[in-house]
C-alpha positions as CSV (number, residue, x, y, z in Angstrom):
1,X,162.4,61.1,90.7
2,X,161.4,59.3,93.9
3,X,165.3,58.4,94.8
4,X,165.9,62.4,94.6
5,X,163.0,63.1,96.8
6,X,164.2,60.5,99.1
7,X,167.9,61.4,99.0
8,X,167.2,65.1,99.8
9,X,165.0,64.2,102.4
10,X,167.6,62.1,104.6
11,X,170.0,64.8,103.9
12,X,167.2,67.6,105.6
13,X,167.2,64.7,108.4
14,X,170.9,64.5,108.9
15,X,171.3,68.5,108.8
16,X,168.5,68.9,111.2
17,X,170.5,66.6,113.9
18,X,173.9,67.8,113.1
19,X,172.6,71.2,114.1
20,X,170.5,70.2,116.8
21,X,173.2,68.3,118.8
22,X,175.8,70.6,118.1
23,X,174.2,73.4,119.6
24,X,175.0,74.9,122.4
25,X,173.1,74.2,125.9
26,X,172.0,76.3,128.9
27,X,174.2,76.3,131.8
28,X,172.8,74.0,134.6
29,X,174.5,76.3,137.2
30,X,172.6,79.9,137.5
31,X,175.2,81.6,137.0
32,X,179.0,81.6,135.7
33,X,180.7,83.1,138.9
34,X,184.3,81.5,140.1
35,X,183.8,79.8,143.1
36,X,186.2,81.2,145.9
37,X,188.4,79.5,148.1
38,X,187.7,79.1,151.6
39,X,189.9,80.8,153.8
40,X,193.0,78.1,155.0
41,X,191.7,76.7,158.1
42,X,192.8,77.9,162.0
43,X,196.4,76.8,163.0
44,X,196.2,74.2,165.3
45,X,198.9,73.8,168.7
46,X,200.9,71.7,168.6
47,X,199.7,69.9,171.8
48,X,196.5,69.3,170.3
49,X,198.2,67.9,167.0
50,X,197.0,64.0,167.3
51,X,200.7,61.4,167.3
52,X,201.1,58.4,166.8
53,X,201.1,56.0,169.9
54,X,205.2,55.3,171.7
55,X,206.3,51.7,170.9
56,X,205.7,51.4,174.6
57,X,202.6,52.5,174.7
58,X,201.3,50.1,171.7
59,X,203.4,47.2,174.0
60,X,200.8,48.0,176.8
61,X,197.7,47.9,174.6
62,X,198.9,44.8,172.8
63,X,199.7,43.0,175.7
64,X,196.1,44.1,177.1
65,X,194.6,42.6,173.6
66,X,196.4,39.4,174.2
67,X,194.7,38.7,177.6
68,X,191.1,39.5,176.4
69,X,191.3,37.8,173.0
70,X,190.2,40.2,170.7
71,X,189.3,40.2,167.5
72,X,190.8,42.6,164.4
73,X,187.6,44.9,164.6
74,X,188.7,45.9,168.3
75,X,192.6,45.7,167.8
76,X,193.0,48.3,164.5
77,X,191.4,51.0,166.3
78,X,192.7,49.8,169.7
79,X,196.2,50.2,168.3
80,X,195.8,53.0,166.0
81,X,193.5,55.7,167.7
82,X,194.6,58.5,165.7
83,X,193.6,57.0,162.4
84,X,197.7,57.3,161.2
85,X,197.3,56.1,157.3
86,X,200.9,54.4,157.8
87,X,200.4,53.0,160.6
88,X,196.9,51.6,159.5
89,X,198.7,50.2,156.1
90,X,201.1,48.1,158.4
91,X,198.5,46.9,160.7
92,X,196.8,45.9,157.7
93,X,199.9,44.3,156.3
94,X,200.0,42.1,159.9
95,X,196.6,41.3,159.8
96,X,196.8,39.1,156.5
97,X,198.4,36.3,157.5
98,X,196.9,36.1,160.7
99,X,193.4,37.5,159.4
100,X,191.8,34.4,161.2
101,X,194.4,34.2,164.4
102,X,194.4,37.2,165.6
103,X,196.4,36.4,168.7
104,X,199.0,35.4,166.5
105,X,199.0,38.7,164.6
106,X,199.4,40.3,168.3
107,X,202.1,38.1,168.7
108,X,203.8,39.5,166.0
109,X,203.5,43.0,167.4
110,X,204.6,42.1,170.5
111,X,207.7,40.9,169.3
112,X,207.9,44.1,166.9
113,X,207.2,46.3,170.2
114,X,210.7,44.7,172.3
115,X,212.5,44.8,169.1
116,X,212.2,49.0,168.5
117,X,212.4,49.2,172.0
118,X,215.4,47.6,172.5
119,X,216.6,49.7,169.2
120,X,215.4,53.0,170.9
121,X,213.1,53.7,174.3
122,X,211.7,56.6,172.4
123,X,210.4,54.2,169.6
124,X,206.9,55.0,168.2
125,X,204.4,52.3,167.3
126,X,205.8,52.9,163.4
127,X,208.9,51.7,164.0
128,X,207.5,48.8,166.0
129,X,205.5,48.2,163.5
130,X,208.0,47.9,161.1
131,X,210.1,46.0,163.2
132,X,207.1,43.5,163.7
133,X,206.9,42.8,159.7
134,X,210.7,42.3,159.6
135,X,210.6,39.5,162.4
136,X,207.3,38.4,160.7
137,X,208.9,38.0,157.0
138,X,211.7,36.1,158.4
139,X,209.4,33.7,159.9
140,X,206.7,33.4,156.7
141,X,208.7,34.1,154.2
142,X,206.4,37.1,152.9
143,X,206.9,40.4,152.4
């Protein structure tokens, strides 16, 4: 008899727990209104669009940085003033093996700028950095 009462009490507690956890909870948000999309941003005139540096501009900046013996915290923003993600990725790639010798990394970038400009006088920073990485790979054997 006591066993039946215990089993019924446990079953009642389990049923109560199941009902309590499965009930629908009120929403935290006051209304179920779907947010409207924001209007499209105004178009930026072409002259205001930030473009990356040319290879010639980058070469000039690299030579100025070499003259001042700067560290990477100054070098990276100076060579990527528009925060171009691809340029940043390549600069970080060059910084890697030259983390503690920024002047060597700058020499690699300088060589890349010169190579890119020899291929095209209209080369930009991205092309210069790709050339720098190619020359770095032949020297260090790293990708």
